[in-house]
Every structure is written in C-alpha cells, then in structure tokens.
Phi, psi and omega in degrees: 000145179282166179288154177267130176256150179238124176232156177243142177208120178048056177063023175238150176257131178248119178250126181234133175230133179253152180228136174285145175251122184237143164265111187288101174249322174218162182297331184259018182297145176278151179300139175278330183194181179225150169236166182227144170252145184230136174228128177247127182233151170232110186065234178266356184271129176272118182269328181204143180208107184209178177240147167254145018267158172267141182062034173063026174286142177231152182255148182283338180228156177297319180298319179295317179297316180296316181297313180294323178295317179293318179299317179294318179298317179296317178298320178297314178297315181296333181290339178091359183291343179263001180291155175290129180296140179272145177290137179293139177279128179259126178266133177256127182277000000 
C-alpha cells in the first residue's frame, strides 16, 4: 500500500492514499496501474470518502493518481457542496 498524504485546503484536511493495481502473474510483478482513495475531513467530521477512478480509469504512476485525486478534491471543496447548509432566513412582515 502507498503512503497516505495529508493536505489542507480551506480549513479541510484531504487524505489521499494510492494503491497499485496488479495482474498477479508472479509474486514480483510490477504494478500495471494505480488508483487513489480520497477522504475530506473538517475537524473530526468526515465530509467525503470515496475512491478514484470514476468509471474504472487508472493512472500509470502513483504521482499521477495522487495529483488528479488532489485536484478533484480541491474542485469539490471550491464548489461549495461540502459546506454546512445555512438556516433559511425567515422574514417577518
């Protein structure tokens, strides 16, 4: 298993772990590709926990998988979908 990296973006922690994908032909086979798991946290709360690739895409290197996973996580955070919902303001006439 690959090492877990920790990055911060807009008060959230992004944890990424990459895994080699092997076709087991011999015990010493080299990885054919890599996939990445991503977890986004705010404090102790887990906001998202999923794996890349989506639609079975695989990356040829561990660095490429990690880079694309971080890029996707940053886009998700920037989109605002992980923000805490605001209470609707009620107007009194």
